[in-house]
N, C-alpha and C positions, 0 to 999 in steps of 0.2 A: 740250717745251722746258722747260716751265711746270710741268710734269708733273715735271721732273727739281726743277728750284729751292723749289718746295714741299715735295718729299724732304728737299732739302738742307738747309729751313731747321726743319722739323722734327726731323732729327736735331741738328744745332747745338742745338735752344733744347730737346733732354729734359734738359742735365744741370745747362741752369739751371733749369727743372718738377723737377729728382733735385734739386740741394741748396736751390732751395725747399718743397721738400714737406721731405727730410731737417730745414732751420734751423727750420718750422714744429713740427713733430714737437719735436726740443731744447727748443724752445723750450714747451714744452703739459706738456713733462716737468719742464723747475723748475719752469715754475708748478705745477705739479700734486705735486713733491717741497717746495715750504718751504710747503705749506697743512699740509704733515705731522704740524703742530705746532700748528695753527689748532683755537683751542677755538670760535674770536668766530663762528660761520655770516655774520658780514656778510663775511667776507673770503673765505669762495669765491663771492664773488655777483660777486666777478668772471666766472670761470669756467662761473658755473649758474645765472647771473642768473633764468630761471625755472625751477627747482627752489626754490632758496633766496626766491623771491617766495612758491610755493607754500606753504613751509614757514611763513613768516611771515604767510597768514594768520591762524591758531592765532596767533601774537600777540594783534593786531591785536583778532578777534573775545570772547579773554578779556580784553581787557586790566580790564574790571570784572567780569569772575566769580566769585563768589567764595562757591560753592556752601556753607553751613554743613550736615553733616551728620548735626553732634548735636545742634543748635534745629533738625531733621527729626526725631527720633528723639532724646528726649533721655532714655530708657532706655541705648541706646547708652552714656553718659556713666558708666553704674551697669556696665552690662556690662567693661566697662574698669574698673575701682577699681585707683587704683593703676599704671599703665600709662600710661602719656606718652596713648596717646590720648584719655584721660579730660577733657584737659584741652583737643584742638581736634583738630577735622576735621573736615574740607574735599574736598569734592569736585573731582578732579587735574584741571590744565588744561592747557593747551596742551606740549608739549615746552619751549618755551619758557620756561616758568616754574619749570619740577623747580629750578631752584635758588632761586631767589629764597623761592619759597615755603616751601623749607624751611627754609633762610636766615629766613624770617620769623615760620618759624610758631610756636604757643607751645609747642611741645612739641621746639624748640631751646634758643627761649631758657630755658624757667624749670628743664627738668630735661637732666641734660649725659646726649650722646648719640652712640655708636660713629662712628669717622670712615669705618668701612667703612658708609654712608648712606648715599655720598658715588656708591660705584662705579652708583648709577645715578643720580644726583642732580645731576652736575657731569662738565662735559667732559674735565676737565683731570685728572677719576682714573686715564689710564691715563697720563700721566706723572708724577703721584704716586707712583702703584705703583715706575715706573725709578727716578725717584731715590729714595727712598727704601726703597723695599722690598716686600713683598705682608706680611709681614707686624708688623712696624714701622709701617704707615697702619692696622692694621687692627686693633692694640694703641692706637695713639691715638683722643683723643674729637673732637666733633666743634666746643670751640673750641677745641683747637690746632691747623687745620687753618683751621678757616672763613675766612679775611684770605685765602688762595689757591685760592682753587675763585670765577667771579662766574658761568659760563654754565651751562647747565641741559642736555639731552640734544642733541647739536651731530652737524655734517653728518661729522667722524672718525670716530664714537663708531660708524659699521654702512658706513662706505664706506673702501676706501683711495683715497688723493690722486691718485695719478696715474693709472685705471683706471675708479675708481668703484666697482668688485668688492662683493660686498658682504665682513664683515669682525666674526672674531671680537675686538674686544679687550674682554671682557672675563673676567681670568680664572678668579670664580667659576665660571662658566658652562664654561667651555675644563675646569674640571678635573670639575667632576658628569659632564659629557659622557664621561673617559676613563673616571673609573669606571664607567658604563657600559659601556666596550667599545667606544662611540665613538668613531672620529680626527676629530676637530671639519679639520682642514688638508685630508680629505680625504670634507667633504663635500659631495651634487647642487644643485645651485640650487636648486631646490625645498625643499631643508632651511636652506639659506642664509638662506631667505625667511621659515623661522619663525626658524631662531637668532638672527639681530639680536636680534626682539621679544624671547627669552628668553634674552637678559642681563639684564633688570631683568624684566618682566612676569613675574615667576613666586613662589614660596612661596622664604622663604631662613628664618638663622635665624645668629646670632653666637656659633660652636662655642669654649665656654673658656676663659683666663681671658684671649689674647689676642682675642678677642671675632674672630674669625678668616669671614670673613661665607664661608655653606658654603647649597646648593641640597641637598635632604636627599632625593633621585631616587636614589638607590646601589641601591636597591630597583628601582625605578620610577616610576609616575608618579602608580597610586591614589588617592588617600584612604586606600585600607589601607600604599600600601604606605609614605607619610611617616609613620601612625602609629606601626608599625612602627619605622618606622627612629628616629623621639621614644623610644617607649615602651623601645626598646632601652639608647639614653645615658640613659633619664632626666631626658630632658630638658624643660625648662615657663620661657616666656618671661617667666615673673611669677606671682609668689603674690596673689593676689585680696585686695584692702585692708577685704574685707566680710565674705568664706565663712573667708578661709585658705586656699583650691583651690590647688593651681600650675596655671596655667593653660597653653596655648598660644596666641599667636592667628593663624591663619593668615595669613598677607599678601596680595599678590593669585594668587592661581595662575594665570593665564589661559594660559597655556604648560598647565600641568599637564590642565585641564578642558578643554584643546582638545584637545589630545594625543588622549582617550577620548570624544567628541566623531563626529557622522558629514559635518563638516566634512571633517578632517582625516580618517576616514576614505575619505573619493571625494578625498581629497588636493586637497585645499583649504589653503589657505595662509592666514596670519595675514596679510600685504600684498596677498592676491589678496582682502579684504573691509576690510579698516582704507586700505589704500592703491591703490583700483582705476585704470585708466587715467581720464587725465578731457581732455577740451580748458580749454589756459586755454593763454591769451595767441596763440589763431592758435596751439598747436600742443598735441596728447597724450603728455600728460608718465604719472606715474605718479605722486599722488596726494601732497606732503609734508604736507598739514596734518594730514591721520592726525584721523583720531574718527571718532566710530560708521555702521555700514554702512546705519542709517536716519535720515543725513544726506541721503545722495544713494543713494537705493535700485535707482536705473540703472541707478549706473553698478557698482552694489559686489556687487546681488546678480542683478541680472537677464539677466547673462549663463549662468549655470544655471538655476534656476527659471523655469517657466513661468505662465503667467498675469500677471495687472498689480500695476504696483505698490504699486501703494493697496495692494490689499488682503494681500499679503505686509506690507506697516510694522502693517498694524492687526495681522496674526492675529503679527508676534512681538507685539506691544504686550500684547494680549490674554494672552499668554503669562507676560511680564513681568509684567505686576496679579496674573495668578492664583499667581505666584511668593509675589510681593510679599503679596499676601492670606492667604496659606499660615505665612508667618513672620511676620507681627500678632497671624494665631491662637497660636501659638505661643508670642509674644510673652504674652500676654494670662494662656493658660492655667499659664507662670511666674509672672506678676506675684498672680494668682489662688491660685497655690498658699504660692504665700510670706508671706501677705496684705498687700499689698502694692492690692490696689482692693475697693475694696468689696464684702460677699459677697451685696447684694441680689440678689432674682432679678430676669433682666433689667439 
């Protein structure tokens, strides 16, 4: 008898459980849809408190960090004579500061810069593209649009609000992939773990009088491919103020360089190293601080590499120092050839 009543009670409870589950799912869907246009990461905290807290670590860590790379190497200002970068070049801070640092930069305060820069520096960019149109927005200046952008790289730049699936929100990458014969809407999850980063961490230029934001990857991702693309266009970013030479300033071709390296060959993505799985607030999440793997070698590197984490870190630092030394030696040779340094022995 008891077993029979238990079965009847279970059957009677089933519709209630189903209604509650459907109600919860509908509520989550509504909340997700309400975030579709939310550019402030704080608005995402209600649904994803741990991930937003992880993201905000970058804001807290970098709040007083502004590393002046021109002061670190004054030759850079001379190399960029006539370009806005001669005014200021600071090391990038956390994604939270992408719009803050753009707005406060001498490059935008003292020089007229294209509005296309907001495609990577402002979470409001997709909404402004939808409102104004791709061509119209690109043709504007940063001064025309700066009062309408307030947040740096945010959650909706990479995630669909309803299910948090990775997504491409920047037209420039979509255009670049299609020019290579790649359908961005049918990308595998592993590819998306690179594409969301490739929306911004790439080489780019502003094309024509309309300043359309373009990624020069139609011919491929190697340096020779990109140089050939520019040569065919006869493109240059600026004319050097001291030498009169027409030059190209490579921006931040992280995606291109990664694609040519051993990690890409081993199918290791940007996320694997810069956003590894980490313990945080009592759970395991993908780290949304988004920083150098050297800041957490154990989590970022040792899933693949053998040996001791400290030894691997020191090896990496030695390689980086060797590269810096080669660049410094080349810079000295250039300065001597130009008569900028004393030629006395020693």
